[in-house]
N, C-alpha and C positions, 0 to 999 in steps of 0.2 A: 842889734835890732831892738825894736820896741819891747819893753818888759811887760806891757799889758796891765801894770799895776794901776788901780783905780783911786786909791786913797793914800794919804800920807803915811798911815799906819802900815799899809801893805808895802809901800816903797821902802819904809824903814826896815821892816822884817826881811824883805827881799834882799836888801843891801847887806844886812848882817848875815843872813844865810849864805849869800853869795861869797862873802869874805871867808866864811868857814869852809865852804865847799872848795874854793880855790886853794886854801891853805893846805888841804889834804890831798891835792891832786897827785903829788909825788907818792904818797902812801897808797893811793888807789892803784897806781902803776905797779908798786912793789907787791901789793896784795894779789894782783892778777898773776904776777910771775910766780908767787909762792902759793897760789891756789888757796887763799884764805880770806876771811873778812877783814876789812879795814877797821879793826876794833878801836883804834884811836879816834877815827872819825865818828863811829857810832857813839863812843863815850862823850865826844864833844857835843853831838846832837842831843844826847840825854841831858847833859849839863845845860845846854841852851834851852831845854824844856820842850823841844819839838815833839816828842812822843805824846805829849798831853794836849797838843793843839786841837785834836778833834773832840776833846772832853768839853761838855757844856760849861759855859762861864760860871754858872751857879755852883758848879762842882770844882771850880778852880782851874778850868782849862780855858781855851780861847774860842771854843765854838766855831772852829774853822769851817768855812763854806766850801762847796765843791770848786768854785772859781778860785778861791785862795789856794786850795790844795793843788790844783793844776799849776798855778803860778809858782808855788814853792817847790813842788816836785820837779818841775822842769828845770829850775835853777840848780837844785842839788845835783841833778843828773849831769849838768854841764861839768861838774867837778869830778863826780864819781858815779857812773851809771849803776853799778852793782849795788852800792849802798842806797841809792835812790830807789831802786826796784824793791830791795828788801824792806826799807822803811815804808815804802808805798803800800806794801801788803799789810803792815801793821796799821797804818792810817786807814786803809780801806776796811779792814775787819773791825777795827774799833768804831769807826764812823757808822757802820751798819748796826752795830750793837746799840749805840746810844740813840740812833734815830728810829730803829724798828722795834727795839726792846723784845727780842725773841726769848730772852731768859728772864728769870725772876728779877725784879727791880733791885733787890738787895745785893744780888750777885754782881750785877753790872756796876752798881755804886761802889762796891768793894774793889773791883778791878780798876775802876777809874781813879779811886783814891790812891791806889798803889802806883798807878801810872803818873799821877800828878806829883806824888811825893818823891819817887825815885826814878822816874823815867822807865818804868817796866815796859817790856815789849811783848806783844802777843801776835800769833798768827794761827791760821786754820790749816789743819793737816787733813786733806781729803783725797789726794791722789794716791793711787796704788798701781803697782806694775801690772797686775792682772786686769784692772778695770780701766786703765787709762785716765783721761781727764774726767772729773766728775761732771763737767759741763755737758758731756755726751750721755749722761744718764747711767753711768756705771755704778753698780751697787758695791759698797766696800766689802772686802773679805775680813776686815778687822771685826772682831766680835767681842761681846761682853757677856759675862755670866754673873747673875746675882749671887752674892755670897753674904754670910752674916755681917761682914765688915762694910759691905756696900756692893762693889762690883769689881770683878777681875777682868782685865782687858788683854787680849792677845792680838797682835797684828804687826804690820810693817807699812809705813807711809813713805812714799817717794816725794821728791821735790819739796822737802821740808825747808823752805827758804829761811835763811837767817837762823837756823836751828841752834848754832853754838851760842848765840847771844839772847835767845828768847827766854822770857820768864814764865810764859804760859803757852801751852799748846791746846788748841781746840781740836779734838779728835772725833771724826765721824766713825760710827761703829753700828753694827747690827746686833740687836739682842738675840742671843742664841736660841732662846726658848720661843720667842714670838715672831722673830724676823723683823721687828720694828726698828726703823732707823732712828738714831739718836745722836746727841753730841755730849762729849765729856770735856770738862775743863780740867787740865792736868798741869800742875806747877812743875817747872823744871826741877830736877833733883829728886823726883819721886822714885822710889825703889822699883827697879824693873824697867825703867825708861832709860834708853840710851840712844846716842846719836852715832850712827855708823858712817864713817867718812867715805862716801861713795861718789861724791860730786867731782868729776874730772872732765869737764866740758871744755870746748874750745873758746867759749865766751861766757860772759857773766860769771866768771870764776869767783869773784868776790861776794856772790850771794850765798855761798856755802850751802847750797840746797841739797844737803845730804839725806840719807834715809833715817827716819825715826822708827826705832824698834820698840815695841811694847811687849815685853816678855813677862806676861802674868802680872801686869801692873794692877795693884789694888788701890781703889779710890773709895772715899766715903759716899754715902747716898747723895749728898748735896753736890757732888761733882757732876752728876748727870743733870746738865743745865737745860737741855731742850728735849721735849718729848713731842709725840704726835699732836697732842692737844694744843701745843704752842708753836706750831710750824710757822716760820716767817713767810711773808709774801714771796711769790716767785718773780716779782718785778726786779729788774736788774738794780744792783747797787750803783748809784751814780758815781761813787768814789772809786769805782773801777777805772775811771778816767785817769787815775794815776799812771796806768800803763802807757797810753799814748803820750802823756806828759813826759814820761821818762825817755821815750824814744825820740821825741822832738828835742829834748835836752841834749841827747847824743848828737843829733843833727846840728844843733847850734854849736856844740863843742867842735865838731868837725869843720864847720864853717870858720870858726875862730882859728883853728890850726892851719887851714888853707890860706887864710888872709895873712897870718904871721909868716908863713913860708913865702908866699908871693911877694910880700913887702921886703923880705930880706935876701931872697935868692936872686943873684945877678950873674949869670954865666958871662965869660969874657967876650962872648959874641954879641952882647947887648950893651947899650950905653946907660941902661937903667934897669931896675928890678922887673921881674916878669909880671908884677902887678899890673903893668901898663900894656902887656901883650894882648892883642885883640882876642886870641883864643881863650886866654885866661879870663878876660872880661866877660866873654860869652858864658863860661862856666859859672862865674860869680853871679851874673845876672839870672841865670837859670836857677841857681841855688836859692837866691832871694825870692824869686817868683814862687817857687814851690813851697818854701818855708812860710811865706806870707799867707798863702792860701790855706795851708794845713793848720797853722796856728790860729788864724781867725776862725776857722771852722771849729776847732777844739774849744776855744774860749767861748764861742757863741753857744755851743751845746752845754757847756758847764753853766754859763750864766742863765740859760733858759730854765734849768732845774732850780737854781737858787731863786729866780724871780717867780717861780710857779707858773710859768708861761708855756709849759710843755704839754703835749698831747700824750697821755699815758699809753695809748695804743701805738703811737709812732716813735716815742722816745727811745725804746730799746733798740730800734733799727738805727736811729740817729747816733746813739752812743756807739754802736758797733761800727757804723760807717766812719765815725771820727777816729776810732782806733785803727781800722784798716788803712784809712787814708794817711794817718800820721805815720804808721810804720812803713808804708810804701814810699812816702816822702822821705823819711829818714834814711832808708836804704839808698834811695836815689841820690840824696845829698852827700852821704858819705862816699859814694862811688865817684861823684863829681869832684869832691875834695881831693880824693886820691889821684884823679886825673891831673889836678893842678900840681900836686907834690911829686907825682911820678913815683919812682922806686924809693925815693927818700921816705915817703910815708909808710912804706912797708918794712922799714927797719924795725927790729924788735925793741929798739929804744925809743921809737917815735909813738906819741899818743894815738895817731891815726890808725895804726894797725890794731890797737886794742878796741877802738871805737868801731872799726870795721867788723871785728869778731862779735862784739857785744850787740850791735844793731841787728844782727841776724836773728837773735832770740826773740825779737818782737813778733816774728811769724809763729812762734810756739806759745805765746801768751794768749789767753782767751780775751775776746772771742776770736775764733779762727775765721779766715776770710770766707770760707764756704758758708759759715753761719751768717756772716754779714750779708752775703749775696742772697741767701735764702730769705732773710728777714725783709730785705729791700724788695725782692721779687714778690713776696706775698702781698705787700702793700700795693705794688704796681698791679698785680693781678686783680685784687679787690677793686681797685680804681677802674680797671678795664671792664670788670663784670658790671659795674654800675652804669657803664655806657651802653650795655647791651639792650 
């Protein structure tokens, strides 16, 4: 299907990233079976320089736009969805830092320098078992106490995606004395910080989203990177569109597997492969109709932000709608691909069974469908009220 690349530079990068993703497809399968990160693919992406793509060009990065991010993340996911999702969180967190600058400028510059030099990876740790998703407004139970050396932090974070390969953890915590919400930047290897291998899910196994345990971690004063006086805007981060890009990448991978099977499978009752069977053609046509609509929608929403042509009031709902529509489409496409392959696609050695398991996780990534419907309904209600 169309790559949606707009420039020669984008086409070149996309081709090289695609070759890399396809090269590590077998390792993605092994990583899923062994419940681990595809560390060789992550290392290859570091060597490629991809972690630094969101860094501004004047700091040695590529100044990646939202549209480009969707383009590249979708392609990486076609080879390895779990690595795409993990890398997508790094890209999203870093992009928000360099665009909104919620921390001191020198701290952001230092982190970006490390990312450019050695491909350092960063992610934000906000989820906890007792609070659920931070997008629902849960207040963390992780707390910090001021001590002579700086701060001592205690707590446990869940869904610490990519934790075994991260170089920096952004940890949300509450100051014990004031109840103030804050963020700490903690390098991997800090004493008292450990990763507990709790991730044992049916899908997205290669994200290694284990628990991050902070057992009296002591950090210096400068590790407290965000305070109330420098709270970021509550507008959504447009780079969260890496989530729908990942799941549409899964759908494209499922389409590829269905086509490969249909072109090669010929039962002895037929005189040619099932690719030409009418019912298979119906499924393929349906797959392409759904994918065309979802991909055009997602890329249009991404381009609208880059072009500055978005309505700040409506854009959060459009972003949420693009995510929900992409995930619903991806689930439907993978289901149709399995209808083409039949039981063959459910073999544990077949890529489709992994894609089938991975795609379900889109329903658990923010924003949830009920949030999307609420945002869209609020705009419709306001429009209706204006007609009264």
